[in-house]
C-alpha positions in Angstrom: 89.0 -74.9 -2.3 88.3 -78.8 -2.0 85.3 -80.8 -2.7 85.2 -81.7 1.1 84.6 -77.6 2.7 82.5 -76.9 -0.5 80.1 -79.6 0.4 80.7 -78.4 4.5 79.1 -75.1 2.9 76.6 -76.8 1.2 75.2 -78.7 3.9 71.6 -77.3 4.9 70.1 -78.1 8.4 68.8 -81.2 9.3 65.2 -82.2 8.5 64.0 -82.2 11.4 64.4 -78.7 12.4 64.1 -77.0 8.9 60.2 -78.7 8.5 59.7 -76.9 12.3 59.4 -73.7 10.6 56.8 -72.1 8.3 58.3 -72.5 4.9 61.9 -73.6 6.9 62.3 -76.3 3.9 62.1 -73.6 1.3 64.7 -71.4 3.3 67.0 -74.2 4.3 67.7 -74.1 0.8 67.9 -70.7 -0.1 70.2 -70.7 2.9 72.4 -73.4 1.3 72.8 -71.2 -2.0 73.3 -68.5 -0.1 76.3 -70.3 1.6 77.8 -71.0 -1.3 77.8 -68.0 -3.2 79.5 -66.1 0.0 82.1 -69.5 0.4 83.0 -68.5 -3.3 83.3 -65.0 -3.3 84.7 -64.5 0.6 85.3 -61.4 2.4 87.4 -58.6 0.9 88.9 -57.5 3.9 90.5 -53.9 4.2 91.1 -50.8 6.7 87.9 -50.1 8.5 86.1 -46.7 7.1 87.7 -44.3 10.1 84.0 -43.0 11.3 84.0 -46.3 12.4 86.2 -46.3 15.0 88.2 -49.7 14.8 91.9 -49.1 14.8 94.5 -51.2 12.8 94.7 -54.7 12.2 91.1 -54.6 12.5 89.8 -55.3 8.9 86.2 -54.6 8.0 84.2 -55.8 4.8 80.5 -56.9 4.0 78.9 -60.0 3.4 75.4 -60.3 1.3 72.5 -61.8 2.3 69.0 -62.8 0.7 66.7 -60.0 2.6 63.8 -63.4 2.1 65.6 -66.6 2.3 62.8 -68.4 0.5 64.1 -65.9 -2.4 68.1 -66.5 -1.9 68.4 -65.0 -5.8 65.7 -61.9 -4.8 66.5 -58.4 -2.9 69.8 -58.8 -0.7 71.9 -57.0 2.2 75.1 -56.5 2.9 75.9 -57.3 6.7 79.3 -55.9 8.0 81.7 -58.0 9.6 84.8 -56.9 11.2 87.8 -59.0 12.1 91.5 -58.9 14.0 93.6 -61.6 13.2 94.5 -64.7 15.6 98.0 -63.5 17.5 99.3 -67.2 17.9 101.0 -69.4 15.3 99.7 -71.2 12.4 99.7 -74.5 14.4 97.7 -72.6 17.3 94.9 -71.0 14.8 91.4 -72.6 15.1 89.4 -71.0 12.9 86.9 -67.5 13.5 85.2 -66.8 16.7 82.3 -65.5 16.1 80.9 -62.9 18.5 77.0 -60.7 19.6 76.5 -58.9 22.0 72.7 -59.2 22.8 70.0 -57.0 22.2 68.2 -57.6 19.8 69.8 -54.3 17.8 73.4 -54.7 19.5 76.1 -54.2 17.3 79.4 -56.7 17.7 82.1 -54.7 15.3 83.7 -53.6 18.6 84.4 -57.3 19.6 88.2 -57.2 18.0 89.1 -54.5 19.9 88.9 -57.4 23.4 92.4 -57.9 21.3 93.8 -54.4 20.1 92.8 -53.0 23.7 94.9 -56.0 24.8 91.8 -57.5 27.5 93.6 -59.9 29.8 91.1 -62.1 29.5 91.1 -63.3 25.9 94.3 -63.4 25.6 94.7 -67.0 25.8 91.8 -67.4 23.1 93.5 -64.5 20.8 95.6 -66.6 20.3 94.2 -69.2 18.7 90.8 -67.1 17.4 90.4 -64.8 15.1 87.8 -62.8 16.2 85.0 -61.6 14.5 82.3 -59.0 14.6 79.3 -58.0 13.2 76.2 -55.8 12.6 73.1 -57.9 12.5 70.4 -57.3 10.0 68.8 -53.9 10.5 71.6 -53.3 12.4 74.5 -50.0 12.2 75.9 -50.8 9.0 74.1 -53.7 8.0 71.2 -52.1 6.4 70.1 -50.6 9.3 66.3 -49.8 10.2 64.3 -47.2 11.7 61.1 -45.8 13.7 61.5 -42.6 14.2 63.8 -39.3 13.6 66.6 -39.9 15.6 66.4 -36.6 17.7 62.1 -36.8 18.5 63.4 -40.3 20.2 66.3 -39.2 22.4 63.4 -36.1 23.3 63.3 -35.7 27.1 61.9 -35.5 29.6 59.5 -38.5 28.8 56.0 -38.8 30.3 56.0 -40.9 34.2 56.0 -44.7 32.9 54.1 -45.2 36.2 50.4 -44.6 35.2 48.7 -42.1 37.8 45.2 -42.5 35.9 43.4 -44.3 33.2 44.3 -41.0 30.9 48.3 -41.5 31.5 47.4 -45.1 30.4 45.8 -43.9 27.1 48.3 -41.7 26.3 51.3 -44.5 26.5 49.0 -46.6 24.4 49.0 -44.0 21.8 52.6 -43.4 21.7 52.9 -47.3 21.9 50.6 -47.2 18.5 52.7 -44.0 17.0 55.8 -46.1 17.5 54.8 -49.5 15.6 53.0 -47.4 12.8 56.2 -45.7 12.8 57.9 -48.8 11.7 55.9 -50.0 9.4 56.1 -46.6 7.4 60.2 -46.2 7.6 61.1 -49.6 7.3 57.8 -51.8 6.5 60.1 -53.6 3.8 62.3 -55.1 6.5 60.1 -55.5 8.8 58.8 -59.5 7.9 62.6 -60.1 7.5 63.5 -58.7 10.8 63.8 -62.5 13.0 65.8 -64.4 15.0 65.8 -66.9 12.4 66.9 -65.0 9.4 69.4 -63.2 11.7 70.9 -67.0 12.2 70.6 -67.9 8.9 72.5 -64.6 8.2 75.5 -65.9 10.7 75.6 -69.7 8.8 76.0 -67.2 5.4 78.6 -65.3 7.7 80.4 -68.5 8.5 80.3 -69.5 5.2 82.2 -66.2 3.7 84.8 -66.4 6.3 85.9 -70.1 4.8 84.7 -72.0 8.2 82.9 -75.5 7.8 81.6 -75.3 11.2 81.2 -72.1 13.5 82.5 -71.5 16.9 80.3 -68.5 18.6 80.2 -66.6 21.6 76.8 -64.8 22.2 75.6 -62.3 25.3 72.2 -61.4 26.6 69.9 -62.3 23.6 73.1 -63.5 21.8 72.3 -66.1 23.7 68.8 -66.8 22.2 70.4 -66.3 18.9 73.3 -68.9 19.4 70.4 -71.0 20.8 68.3 -70.8 17.2 71.8 -71.8 15.5 72.2 -74.8 16.8 68.2 -76.2 16.3 68.8 -75.0 12.8 72.5 -75.4 12.0 73.2 -78.3 14.4 75.9 -80.5 12.3 77.5 -76.7 11.7 78.6 -75.7 15.3 81.9 -76.4 16.3 82.0 -74.6 19.5 79.1 -72.6 21.3 79.0 -70.2 24.3 76.3 -69.0 25.6 76.4 -66.2 28.5 73.4 -64.9 30.5 70.7 -66.9 28.9 66.9 -65.8 27.9 64.2 -68.7 28.3 64.2 -70.7 24.8 61.1 -71.7 25.7 58.5 -71.5 22.9 55.7 -69.8 25.9 58.2 -67.4 26.6 59.1 -65.6 23.7 58.5 -62.6 24.3 56.0 -61.4 26.3 56.5 -63.5 28.9 60.1 -63.2 29.0 59.6 -59.2 29.4 57.3 -60.1 32.6 59.7 -62.6 33.9 62.8 -59.7 33.7 60.6 -57.2 35.9 60.6 -59.8 39.2 64.5 -60.0 38.6 65.4 -56.7 37.9 63.7 -55.7 41.3 65.4 -57.9 43.0 68.7 -56.6 41.4 68.3 -53.5 41.8 67.3 -54.2 45.4 70.7 -55.6 45.6 72.5 -52.4 44.6 71.0 -50.7 47.4 72.1 -53.0 50.0 75.3 -52.3 48.0 74.9 -48.7 48.2 74.1 -49.2 51.9 77.0 -51.1 53.3 79.4 -47.8 51.8 76.9 -45.3 53.0 80.3 -44.0 54.8 81.5 -43.2 51.3 77.9 -42.7 49.3 75.7 -41.2 52.8 72.0 -42.1 50.7 71.3 -44.2 54.1 73.1 -47.1 55.8 70.0 -49.2 55.0 69.1 -51.3 52.0 65.5 -49.4 52.9 66.8 -46.0 53.6 68.4 -46.2 50.6 65.6 -47.2 48.9 63.3 -44.6 49.9 65.8 -42.0 49.2 65.2 -43.1 45.6 61.4 -42.8 45.6 62.1 -39.2 47.3 64.5 -38.4 44.2 62.1 -40.3 41.8 59.0 -38.1 43.3 61.2 -35.0 42.9 62.1 -35.9 38.9 58.3 -36.4 39.3 57.3 -32.9 40.5 60.3 -30.9 38.2 62.7 -32.6 36.0 65.7 -32.5 37.0 67.7 -29.8 34.9 64.0 -29.4 32.6 65.4 -32.7 30.9 65.6 -35.7 33.7 62.1 -37.0 34.9 61.1 -40.4 36.0 61.5 -42.5 32.8 65.4 -40.6 32.4 66.3 -41.7 35.9 65.0 -45.4 35.8 67.3 -45.8 32.5 69.5 -44.1 34.2 69.6 -46.4 37.6 69.0 -49.6 35.5 72.6 -49.8 34.4 73.3 -51.3 37.9 70.6 -53.4 37.8 72.3 -54.6 34.8 76.1 -54.5 35.6 78.7 -54.5 38.3 80.6 -52.0 36.7 77.7 -49.2 36.7 77.7 -49.5 40.8 80.0 -46.9 41.4 79.4 -44.8 38.3 75.4 -44.9 39.3 76.3 -44.2 43.1 78.4 -42.1 42.6 76.1 -39.7 40.0 73.7 -39.6 42.4 75.9 -38.4 45.8 77.0 -35.6 43.2 73.8 -34.4 43.1 72.9 -34.8 46.5 75.6 -32.7 47.6 74.7 -30.2 45.5 76.1 -30.9 41.6 72.9 -31.1 39.0 75.2 -31.2 35.9 76.8 -34.8 36.5 73.4 -36.1 37.2 71.8 -34.4 33.8 75.1 -35.6 31.7 74.5 -39.2 33.0 70.9 -39.3 32.3 69.8 -36.8 30.1 69.1 -37.3 26.3 72.5 -38.1 24.5 72.3 -36.1 21.3 75.2 -37.0 19.9 74.0 -41.0 20.3 70.6 -40.6 19.0 70.9 -42.6 15.7 72.5 -46.1 17.2 70.1 -45.6 20.1 66.7 -44.8 17.7 68.0 -48.0 15.6 68.8 -50.4 18.1 65.3 -49.8 19.7 63.8 -50.0 16.2 65.7 -53.3 15.8 65.1 -54.2 19.6 61.4 -53.9 18.5 61.0 -55.4 15.2 62.8 -58.8 16.2 60.6 -59.3 18.9 57.3 -58.2 17.8 58.2 -60.3 14.8 59.6 -63.5 16.4 56.4 -64.5 18.3 53.1 -63.8 18.4 52.0 -60.9 20.7 48.5 -60.4 23.3 46.3 -57.8 21.3 44.3 -57.8 24.4 44.9 -53.7 26.1 42.9 -56.0 29.4 45.5 -58.5 29.5 48.6 -55.9 29.2 46.7 -53.7 31.7 46.4 -56.6 33.9 49.7 -58.5 33.6 51.3 -55.1 34.3 48.9 -53.6 37.1 49.2 -57.2 38.7 53.5 -56.8 39.2 53.9 -53.2 39.3 52.6 -53.8 43.2 54.8 -55.8 44.2 57.7 -55.3 41.6 57.5 -51.5 40.4 60.9 -50.6 39.4 60.9 -51.6 36.0 57.5 -53.1 35.0 55.6 -50.3 33.4 58.4 -48.9 31.3 59.2 -52.8 30.4 55.7 -52.9 29.4 55.4 -49.3 27.4 58.7 -50.6 25.6 57.1 -53.5 24.2 54.1 -52.4 23.9 54.0 -51.7 19.9 54.1 -55.1 19.1 50.1 -55.1 20.5 49.5 -53.2 17.3 52.2 -54.9 14.7 51.8 -54.5 11.4 54.0 -57.3 10.3 53.3 -60.6 10.7 54.2 -63.0 14.0 55.9 -66.2 14.0 55.5 -69.0 16.5 59.0 -69.2 17.9 61.7 -72.0 16.8 61.2 -75.1 19.7 64.8 -75.2 20.4 66.1 -78.2 21.5 68.8 -81.2 20.2 69.8 -82.4 16.6 72.1 -84.9 15.0 74.8 -83.3 15.2 74.9 -80.8 17.9 78.3 -81.1 19.8 78.3 -80.1 23.6 77.4 -76.7 24.3 79.0 -74.4 27.4 75.9 -72.2 29.1 77.0 -69.7 31.2 74.9 -67.5 34.1 75.1 -65.8 37.1 71.9 -66.5 39.5 70.5 -63.1 40.0 70.7 -62.1 36.4 68.0 -59.4 36.0 67.5 -58.9 32.4 67.7 -62.9 31.5 66.8 -64.7 35.3 68.8 -67.8 36.0 65.7 -70.3 34.7 66.5 -69.3 31.2 69.7 -70.8 31.4 68.3 -74.0 32.7 65.8 -74.4 30.4 68.5 -74.4 27.9 71.0 -76.6 29.6 67.8 -79.2 29.4 67.0 -79.0 25.7 70.8 -79.2 24.9 71.8 -82.6 25.4 75.0 -83.3 26.6 75.0 -79.4 27.6 77.4 -78.3 30.5 76.1 -75.5 32.7 78.2 -72.8 35.0 76.6 -70.9 37.2 78.2 -68.2 39.2 76.4 -68.4 42.7 75.6 -65.2 44.1 76.7 -63.0 41.6 74.4 -60.9 39.2 76.0 -59.1 36.3 74.6 -59.3 33.3 77.7 -60.7 30.7 80.0 -63.1 32.6 82.3 -64.5 30.1 83.8 -60.9 30.5 84.6 -60.5 34.4 87.3 -61.8 35.8 86.5 -65.1 37.9 89.0 -67.6 36.8 86.5 -70.7 38.3 84.7 -69.2 34.7 87.3 -67.4 32.6 89.5 -70.8 32.7 87.0 -72.8 31.8 86.3 -71.1 28.9 89.8 -70.8 27.3 89.5 -74.7 28.3 86.4 -75.2 25.9 87.4 -73.0 23.0 91.2 -74.2 23.1 90.4 -77.9 23.5 86.5 -78.5 23.1 86.5 -79.9 26.8 84.4 -79.3 29.6 83.8 -80.8 33.4 82.3 -84.3 33.5 79.4 -82.4 35.4 77.9 -78.8 35.8 80.0 -76.4 38.0 79.1 -74.1 40.5 81.3 -71.2 40.9 82.0 -68.4 44.2 81.2 -64.5 42.6 83.6 -62.3 41.4 84.6 -59.4 43.0 82.2 -56.8 43.8 82.9 -53.3 43.0 85.1 -51.2 46.3 85.0 -47.5 46.3 88.4 -47.0 46.9 88.3 -44.7 49.6 86.2 -46.9 51.2 88.5 -49.9 50.5 
C-alpha cells in the first residue's frame, strides 16, 4: 500500500471538530490507530453464513473496532459488514458505497441485495460502486445488546398508551424504569459507548478496512444524523455524502425535542393517509371523507381497548401497525386492505399483521435496545416527570395519534444509568465536499425542518425537496427528478447550481380502483 494512501487512513479529524467533544482529541487519536490497523488487515471476505439470508455473490466479513476509542488497544468488538462488487468495468469503478438505513438499531446488511435483486433504481450506481452494508455496534451481528427477554418484549396486548388516569401513567413510568434497569443489567458494559459519535468512528475504521481513502455514504432517517456526525468529525475523509429524510441535527433537538416534533408530523401524515383511504372509498368502504375514516379509526381503537382483537391486538398494537402507513406510502394499501378485511369479518388478517411476531422477537428487541441506548447516551434527557407529563399532555390534545406511545418508548432515558453526552455541534469543517440532502415536505418521522437545518450547517450542500410527498426514505422510490440527480451526484460529483424542488412520486392506487 502506498505511503499516500496510508497517510490518508491515519489522518485524524480536524482539530476544530475533535476539540468540541469531551475526550475528543484522545478519541481522534484512537480512531487513527484503529483505522491504521484495519487498513493493514483489510477484510477477509467470504460467502455469508446461510442464516444471514444473503445470497451469492454477496460476501460477508468483520472489522475489529475498539469499544472505547480513548483505549484503542483495549477491549474490541467485531462489526459485521457485507458487500456486492460493482457490476461495471474496472474503468467505471469508484469504490465502495456504505449505507445505513436508520434506527438507531437498523441493520444495513440487506443493502447489497439492491443489486442481487436487480432493483432498477440502483442499476447505474451499481456499475460504479461496491454496495457495502453493515450492522452498527450493538446491532444484529455486531456485538448485539439487549434490554429484556425478546419474548417478553413482544408479548401482547400491551396497555393502551393513552393514559386514562394517574395510575395508568404511574404504571407506564414503572415499566420505563424497569426497561432502563434491564438495559443496564443485560448490556451495562456497552452502554457508555453506544453513541452516534462512536458509530461514526466505527464507520471511519470500516472505510479504512475497505481500502478507501475517502468515504462514499448514503444514510436514510437516523442514518442522516450518523452521516452528519461523520461529516463533522471526519470532513476530509468524505468523498460523496447523501442524506435522505433528515434528522434535525441542532443540539437542542437531539433527542427529546425530536420526538415531540415527530408527534406533530405523524398526526399530519396519518390524516394524509386517511384522506387517501376516503378517496378510494369505492374500494375500501371505510368512509368517503377523511373525517369519516378518522371516526372509524377511533371506533376500531375503542373496540380493541374494550376487548383486544383476537385476544392480542389492543390500541398499542393497532398504533404500531397503523403508524407504518404514516411512515411509508408502500404501506398505504396493505394497512387499508387489512382494515377492510377486518371490517368484512376477517379477524385473522389483522391479528397476523398487528399481533406479536414471535419469530422476529430477537431482532425487534435488539433494535429497540439499540434505539434506546443510542438516544439515551447521545444527549441529556429531562429527568423531571413533570416536564414529560406537561409536554405530552399538551401535545396529545391536538396530536393524539402517536404522542403518548412515543413518550413511553423514550421514557427510559429519564432514568438511564449510563452517561449522557452533549450532542456534537454539527457543522462544516475544512475539507467537507458538497453534500446532497433529500427530503419530502410531509415526512412524519423526520420533519422537513431537519433538512433545512442541516442544509444551513453544511456549507455548499444542495437540498432536493419532494414537495407534497411524505414517504420516509425518498431515494428508494421511483421519482426521476430525484433518481437522476442521485445518479449524477454519485457518478460525477456534480450537483445543481441551486436547490431543486421536485413534484411528488406517484401515490399508491388500489388495482380495482385504477
